[in-house]
C-alpha positions in Angstrom: 20.0 4.0 -5.1 20.0 5.1 -1.5 17.5 3.5 0.8 16.3 5.3 3.9 14.8 3.0 6.4 13.6 4.0 9.8 12.8 1.3 12.4 10.4 2.3 15.2 9.5 0.1 18.1 11.4 -2.8 16.4 8.1 -4.0 14.8 7.4 -1.1 12.4 9.4 -0.2 9.3 9.0 3.2 7.6 10.1 4.1 4.1 10.8 7.7 3.1 11.8 8.2 -0.4 13.3 11.7 -0.9 10.8 13.7 -3.0 8.4 10.8 -3.1 6.3 8.7 -0.8 6.5 7.5 2.7 4.7 4.5 4.1 5.1 2.2 7.1 4.3 -1.4 7.7 4.9 -4.0 10.4 7.0 -6.9 9.1 4.6 -9.3 10.7 1.9 -8.1 8.2 3.8 -9.9 5.5 3.2 -13.2 7.1 -0.4 -13.5 5.8 -1.9 -13.0 2.3 -4.4 -10.5 3.8 -1.5 -8.6 5.4 0.5 -8.5 2.1 -2.6 -7.2 0.3 -3.1 -4.5 2.9 0.5 -3.4 2.6 0.2 -3.3 -1.2 -3.0 -1.2 -0.9 -1.2 1.2 1.5 1.7 1.5 -1.0 -0.8 2.4 -3.8 -2.5 5.0 -1.5 0.9 6.5 -0.6 1.8 6.7 -4.2 -1.5 8.4 -5.1 -1.2 11.0 -2.3 2.4 11.7 -3.2 1.8 12.2 -6.9 -1.3 14.3 -6.3 0.7 16.6 -4.0 3.6 17.0 -6.3 2.0 17.5 -9.7 0.3 20.6 -11.0 -3.1 20.4 -12.7 -2.5 22.5 -15.8 -3.9 20.0 -18.3 -6.3 17.2 -17.4 -5.1 14.9 -20.1 -1.4 15.7 -19.5 -1.9 15.5 -15.8 -3.5 12.0 -15.9 -0.7 10.6 -18.0 2.0 12.1 -15.8 0.2 11.2 -12.6 -0.3 7.6 -13.8 3.4 7.3 -14.5 4.3 8.9 -11.2 2.1 6.5 -9.3 3.5 3.5 -11.2 7.1 4.6 -10.4 6.4 5.2 -6.7 4.6 1.9 -6.3 7.5 0.1 -8.1 10.0 1.7 -5.8 8.1 1.0 -2.5 7.4 -2.6 -3.5 11.1 -3.0 -4.3 12.1 -1.6 -0.9 9.8 -3.9 1.0 11.5 -6.8 -0.9 9.0 -9.5 -0.2 8.3 -12.2 -2.9 4.6 -12.3 -2.1 4.3 -8.6 -2.5 6.3 -8.7 -5.7 3.9 -11.4 -7.0 0.8 -9.3 -6.2 2.4 -6.2 -7.8 3.4 -8.1 -11.0 -0.2 -9.5 -11.3 -1.6 -6.0 -10.8 0.7 -4.6 -13.5 -0.4 -7.3 -16.0 -4.1 -6.5 -15.4 -3.7 -2.8 -15.9 
């Protein structure tokens, strides 16, 4: 898998997944639990925006199933790219509760 990382101002990292989501975070945000939670919430928001933009709305039932899978896949990918054990833990706990 090809990772595209853009570093801006040395403190900010942006992820752009071709055909998928983009999101940015400052590595310092991962130094606190609140920062990690904020990054995770932004990952989820980016996944939701991306999937809403890319899916058609032909069937509500079909759309929800496809959208849910899309969001799950995009969140998985972005969490993997951040590669932080605390973020992984939050993500795994969230997946178990859903």
